[in-house]
C-alpha positions in Angstrom: 111.8 1.3 107.1 111.2 -2.4 106.5 113.5 -3.6 103.6 110.7 -5.7 102.1 108.4 -2.7 102.0 111.1 -0.8 100.1 111.5 -3.6 97.7 107.8 -3.8 97.1 107.7 -0.2 96.2 110.8 -0.4 93.9 109.3 -3.4 92.0 106.0 -1.6 91.6 107.7 1.6 90.5 109.7 -0.2 87.8 106.4 -1.9 86.6 104.8 1.5 86.5 107.6 3.1 84.4 107.4 0.3 81.9 103.6 0.5 81.7 103.7 4.3 81.2 106.4 4.3 78.7 105.4 1.4 76.4 101.6 1.7 76.7 99.9 4.5 78.6 101.8 7.5 77.2 101.6 6.5 73.5 98.0 5.3 73.7 96.8 8.4 75.6 98.6 11.0 73.5 97.9 9.4 70.1 94.4 8.1 70.8 92.2 8.0 67.8 94.8 9.2 65.3 94.1 6.3 62.9 90.3 6.9 63.1 90.7 10.7 62.6 92.7 10.1 59.4 90.2 7.5 58.2 87.3 10.0 58.8 89.1 12.8 57.0 89.4 14.8 60.3 93.2 15.4 60.0 92.7 18.9 61.3 91.9 17.3 64.7 95.4 15.8 65.0 97.3 18.2 67.3 101.0 18.9 67.3 101.6 17.0 70.5 99.9 14.0 69.0 102.2 14.2 66.0 105.3 14.6 68.1 104.5 11.6 70.3 103.5 9.5 67.3 106.7 10.4 65.5 108.8 9.6 68.6 107.3 6.1 69.1 107.3 5.3 65.4 111.2 5.4 65.3 112.5 1.9 64.6 109.1 0.4 63.8 108.3 -1.6 60.7 108.0 0.3 57.5 105.9 -1.1 54.7 107.6 -1.4 51.3 104.7 0.7 49.9 105.7 3.6 52.2 108.4 6.0 51.0 111.2 5.7 53.6 111.9 9.4 53.7 108.5 10.1 55.2 107.9 6.9 57.2 108.5 8.6 60.5 106.7 11.8 59.8 103.0 11.6 60.6 102.1 15.0 59.0 103.7 13.8 55.7 102.1 10.4 55.9 98.7 12.0 56.3 99.3 14.5 53.6 100.3 11.7 51.2 97.3 9.6 52.3 99.6 6.8 53.4 98.7 4.0 55.8 99.4 4.7 59.4 99.1 2.5 62.5 99.1 2.9 66.3 102.4 3.3 68.1 101.9 1.7 71.5 104.2 -1.3 72.0 103.1 -4.1 69.6 102.1 -7.2 71.6 101.6 -9.9 69.0 103.0 -10.3 65.4 101.3 -12.1 62.6 102.9 -12.6 59.2 101.3 -14.1 56.1 103.3 -15.5 53.1 101.5 -15.7 49.8 102.6 -16.6 46.3 101.5 -13.1 44.9 103.8 -11.3 47.5 107.4 -12.0 46.3 110.2 -12.4 48.9 112.0 -9.5 47.2 109.3 -7.0 48.1 108.1 -8.7 51.3 111.0 -10.7 52.8 109.0 -11.5 56.0 105.6 -11.9 54.3 102.7 -9.5 55.1 103.2 -8.5 58.7 100.5 -7.1 61.0 101.2 -6.1 64.6 98.4 -6.3 67.3 98.3 -3.7 70.0 96.0 -3.0 72.9 94.5 -0.1 71.0 94.7 -1.2 67.3 97.0 -2.4 64.6 100.1 -1.5 62.7 102.1 -3.0 59.8 100.7 -3.9 56.4 97.1 -3.7 57.5 95.6 -2.9 54.1 97.4 -5.8 52.4 96.3 -8.2 55.2 92.7 -6.9 54.9 92.8 -7.6 51.1 93.8 -11.2 51.8 91.2 -11.6 54.5 88.5 -10.4 52.1 89.7 -12.9 49.5 88.9 -15.8 51.9 85.7 -14.2 53.2 87.0 -13.0 56.6 85.8 -9.8 58.3 88.0 -6.7 58.5 90.3 -6.8 61.6 88.6 -3.8 63.2 85.6 -6.0 63.9 87.7 -7.7 66.5 87.7 -6.5 70.2 86.2 -3.1 69.4 85.3 -2.4 73.1 88.7 -3.5 74.3 90.5 -1.2 71.9 88.2 1.7 72.8 88.6 1.0 76.6 92.4 0.5 76.4 93.4 4.1 77.4 91.1 4.1 80.4 91.9 0.5 81.5 95.7 1.1 81.3 95.4 4.4 83.2 93.4 2.5 85.8 96.2 -0.1 86.1 98.8 2.7 86.3 96.8 4.3 89.1 96.7 1.0 91.0 100.5 0.8 90.8 100.7 4.4 92.1 98.4 3.6 95.0 100.4 0.5 95.8 103.6 2.5 96.0 102.1 5.2 98.2 99.9 3.2 100.6 100.5 0.1 102.6 97.0 -1.4 102.4 96.3 -5.1 102.2 93.5 -4.7 99.7 95.9 -3.3 97.2 97.7 -6.6 97.1 94.6 -8.1 95.6 94.2 -5.3 93.0 97.9 -5.8 92.0 96.8 -9.2 90.5 95.5 -7.1 87.6 98.9 -6.1 86.2 100.1 -9.7 87.0 97.4 -11.0 84.7 97.9 -8.6 81.8 99.7 -11.1 79.5 97.1 -13.7 80.1 94.3 -11.2 79.6 95.7 -10.3 76.2 96.2 -13.9 75.1 92.7 -14.7 76.1 91.1 -11.9 74.1 93.5 -12.6 71.1 92.6 -16.3 71.1 88.9 -15.7 71.3 88.8 -13.2 68.4 91.0 -15.5 66.2 88.4 -18.2 66.8 85.5 -15.8 66.1 87.0 -14.6 62.8 87.7 -18.2 61.7 84.2 -19.3 62.5 82.3 -16.4 60.9 83.4 -16.6 57.3 81.3 -15.1 54.6 80.2 -16.4 51.2 81.4 -13.4 49.4 85.0 -14.6 49.6 86.5 -15.6 46.3 88.1 -18.6 47.9 85.8 -20.8 50.1 87.3 -22.5 53.1 85.8 -24.3 56.1 85.5 -22.7 59.5 88.8 -22.9 61.3 90.8 -21.3 64.1 93.8 -19.3 62.9 97.1 -20.3 64.6 97.5 -18.5 67.9 101.2 -19.3 68.4 103.6 -20.8 65.8 103.3 -21.5 62.1 100.2 -22.5 60.2 98.5 -22.9 56.8 95.4 -21.2 55.5 94.5 -22.2 51.9 97.7 -21.4 49.9 99.0 -19.0 52.5 101.6 -19.7 55.2 101.0 -17.9 58.5 103.4 -17.1 61.4 102.0 -15.9 64.8 104.4 -15.0 67.6 104.7 -12.6 70.6 106.7 -9.5 70.1 108.3 -6.8 72.3 105.0 -5.5 73.9 104.2 -9.0 75.1 107.6 -9.4 76.8 107.2 -6.0 78.4 103.9 -7.2 79.8 105.6 -10.3 81.1 108.2 -8.2 82.9 105.4 -6.0 84.3 103.6 -9.1 85.6 106.8 -10.5 87.2 107.6 -7.2 88.9 104.1 -6.8 90.1 104.1 -10.3 91.5 107.4 -9.6 93.3 105.9 -6.4 94.7 103.0 -8.4 96.1 105.3 -11.0 97.7 107.6 -8.4 99.2 104.6 -6.4 100.5 103.1 -9.5 102.2 106.4 -10.2 103.8 106.6 -6.7 105.1 103.1 -6.8 106.4 103.7 -10.1 108.2 106.7 -8.5 109.9 104.6 -5.7 111.4 
């Protein structure tokens, strides 16, 4: 068998494993958990959903307002009416430092993590601050993207499987989708930051002019300091993109040698 063909399959397989582990499995098996809790439909949360959520929650950020002894137990969090978030790999991290949130309690400010399918972190606290300046709740952002995330990622995983199994030139073109995943996320993220900053409401206690929140780096909003940086999920997407690109290059080399 052509060595370039083997390499293309290995690269695609590694990209598939990363995609499944960090995104597809947690998103599919814990889909709608946050919504079910918010709607009072906790009885719809199955045992497999709880087990997957608990597994992926290990090592994640725990809010100072959440008792640490129950932080990784979905059933206890739901029973105690505590805040929960999604558990797919967080892609972008935003932290907000405010005078009324002391460093002793919030050493890294108020953090919120953005995922393909939702949010995690101190979402309630961030929403309180957003309301204070007249900004919409975060769930107004990218609602269709978050709803479509499980299906879109399954589709990408299927493309990788087809690429591994079949040597078809058309699949090289489709493989550009996983290559573009980091850019796709940044595009949506940037657009919605602009949208939020330019759709402020008069009911905010603190009036500020339309603005675009900082996409990358440190910024200032009123008396708040903001930090916005990529986190583990983004770097996983970059690795998936590089592996997918290497798979395409190797496959083209193998096809030229035929």
